[in-house]
C-alpha positions in Angstrom: -227.0 -168.9 104.1 -226.0 -171.0 107.1 -222.6 -172.7 107.2 -222.8 -176.5 106.9 -221.2 -178.5 109.7 -219.7 -182.0 109.5 -222.6 -183.1 111.8 -225.1 -182.0 109.1 -223.9 -184.7 106.7 -225.5 -188.1 106.6 -223.0 -190.5 108.1 -224.5 -193.3 106.0 -224.5 -191.3 102.8 -222.1 -191.9 99.8 -220.3 -188.8 98.7 -217.9 -187.9 95.9 -215.1 -185.5 95.3 -217.6 -183.1 93.7 -219.5 -183.0 97.0 -216.2 -182.6 98.9 -215.3 -179.5 96.8 -218.5 -177.8 98.0 -217.9 -178.2 101.7 -216.4 -175.4 103.8 -216.2 -177.0 107.2 -213.9 -176.0 110.0 -213.2 -179.7 110.4 -210.8 -181.5 108.0 -212.4 -184.6 106.5 -211.5 -187.4 104.2 -213.6 -189.6 101.9 -212.8 -193.3 101.7 -215.0 -195.2 99.2 -217.7 -192.5 99.5 -217.8 -192.6 103.3 -216.9 -189.5 105.4 -214.2 -189.5 108.1 -213.6 -186.5 110.4 -209.9 -185.7 110.9 -210.4 -183.3 113.8 -209.0 -182.5 116.3 -205.6 -181.5 115.0 -202.7 -184.0 115.5 -200.9 -183.9 118.8 -197.5 -182.3 119.1 -195.6 -185.6 119.1 -197.4 -186.5 115.9 -196.3 -183.2 114.4 -192.7 -183.7 115.5 -192.5 -187.2 114.0 -194.0 -185.8 110.7 -191.5 -183.0 110.7 -188.5 -185.2 111.2 -189.6 -187.6 108.4 -190.4 -184.7 106.1 -187.1 -183.0 106.7 -185.1 -186.2 105.9 -187.1 -187.2 102.9 -187.2 -183.6 101.6 -183.4 -183.3 101.8 -183.0 -186.7 100.1 -185.3 -185.5 97.2 -183.3 -182.3 96.5 -182.4 -182.3 92.8 -184.5 -185.4 92.1 -187.7 -185.6 90.0 -190.0 -186.9 92.8 -191.9 -184.4 95.0 -193.0 -184.7 98.6 -196.2 -183.2 100.1 -197.5 -183.1 103.7 -201.0 -182.8 105.1 -203.3 -181.1 104.3 -202.8 -182.2 100.7 -205.6 -183.9 98.8 -204.9 -187.2 97.1 -207.8 -188.4 94.9 -207.8 -192.1 94.3 -209.6 -194.4 91.9 -208.7 -198.0 91.3 -209.3 -197.5 87.5 -205.6 -196.7 86.8 -204.8 -194.6 83.8 -208.3 -193.4 83.3 -209.3 -189.9 84.0 -212.3 -189.7 86.3 -214.7 -186.8 86.7 -215.1 -185.2 90.1 -218.4 -186.9 90.6 -216.8 -190.3 89.8 -214.1 -190.1 92.5 -215.1 -191.6 95.9 -211.8 -191.5 97.8 -210.0 -188.3 98.8 -207.4 -188.6 101.5 -204.8 -186.4 103.2 -201.8 -188.5 104.0 -199.4 -187.2 106.6 -196.6 -187.5 104.0 -196.7 -188.6 100.4 -194.1 -188.8 97.6 -195.1 -188.6 94.0 -192.6 -189.5 91.2 -195.0 -189.2 88.2 -195.4 -185.4 88.1 -198.2 -185.8 85.6 -200.4 -186.9 88.5 -200.1 -183.4 90.1 -202.4 -180.5 89.5 -203.4 -177.4 91.3 -205.8 -179.4 93.6 -203.3 -182.0 94.7 -202.6 -185.5 93.3 -204.9 -187.5 91.1 -203.8 -191.2 91.3 -201.6 -193.2 93.6 -198.5 -191.6 95.2 -195.4 -193.8 95.1 -194.9 -193.6 98.9 -197.4 -192.7 101.6 -196.6 -192.4 105.3 -199.3 -192.2 108.0 -198.6 -191.6 111.7 -200.9 -193.4 114.0 -202.6 -191.4 116.8 -205.5 -192.2 119.2 -208.7 -192.5 117.2 -207.2 -193.1 113.7 -205.7 -196.5 114.1 -208.5 -198.5 112.5 -208.8 -196.0 109.6 -205.0 -196.1 108.8 -204.5 -199.8 109.4 -207.7 -201.1 107.7 -209.6 -198.6 105.6 -206.6 -196.8 104.2 -204.5 -199.9 103.9 -207.2 -201.3 101.6 -207.6 -198.3 99.3 -203.8 -197.7 99.1 -203.3 -201.3 98.1 -206.2 -201.3 95.6 -205.0 -198.0 94.0 -201.3 -199.1 93.7 -199.5 -197.1 96.3 -196.1 -198.8 96.0 -195.0 -198.3 99.6 -197.0 -197.6 102.7 -195.3 -196.8 106.0 -197.2 -196.7 109.3 -195.4 -194.9 112.2 -196.5 -196.1 115.6 -195.4 -193.6 118.2 -196.5 -195.6 121.3 -194.0 -198.4 120.5 -191.5 -196.3 118.4 -192.0 -198.7 115.5 -192.4 -198.2 111.8 -194.2 -200.9 109.7 -193.5 -200.9 106.0 -195.7 -202.5 103.3 -194.4 -203.0 99.8 -196.7 -203.7 96.8 -195.8 -207.0 95.1 -196.2 -207.9 91.4 -199.8 -209.2 92.1 -200.8 -205.8 93.5 -200.9 -207.0 97.1 -199.0 -205.6 100.1 -196.2 -207.6 101.7 -195.5 -206.6 105.2 -191.8 -206.3 106.0 -190.6 -206.9 109.6 -191.3 -203.9 111.9 -188.5 -201.4 112.1 -187.5 -200.6 115.7 -185.2 -198.0 117.2 -182.1 -200.0 116.4 -182.9 -200.0 112.7 -182.3 -197.8 109.7 -185.2 -197.7 107.2 -184.5 -197.9 103.5 -186.9 -197.7 100.6 -187.2 -199.9 97.5 -188.5 -196.9 95.4 -186.1 -194.2 96.8 -182.7 -195.8 96.5 -180.1 -194.4 98.9 -182.7 -193.0 101.3 -181.7 -194.0 104.9 -183.7 -193.0 108.0 -182.7 -193.8 111.5 -185.8 -194.9 113.4 -184.4 -193.7 116.8 -184.0 -190.2 115.3 -187.6 -190.2 114.1 -188.9 -190.9 117.6 -186.5 -188.7 119.6 -188.4 -186.8 122.2 
């Protein structure tokens, strides 16, 4: 049996998590509303350094707390129908955020997270800006991700979106290298932006 490649898939097709589980590509992919997105090539070294610094700080903060943090590759299955269990063939969005924090441990299973994490952080890199700032923004908002951070390495800026009572994201002012980021859902967490982007 020949191995299926990402290029063998129909780019106009609609796929589900059930399809996703059958694939054994070398490439990492995500599904957003049934559409496939190729995540290759692997993130650049600077992307990895930023992810490592954020992960270390948040991981240390979470020591002894009930929330858990995961880094990519880690599958997050999303469906806007909150509180309702969906079968694999009814889930059309599977993403692998750079960093996510889940405080409702019931959302975790052996395959990852089913439902919205409380915090998602994505690090922009060439080729993924539209996906992170448009496609993912929309599904994260629709699914109730309470905070969404976008790290922009070119300008050393972090943009924070917080979900309001109407389920819509409110963009806070951009955090620059002179700032310290705090989180409305992780009280006491403080992250120096300049340290995140240190060379």
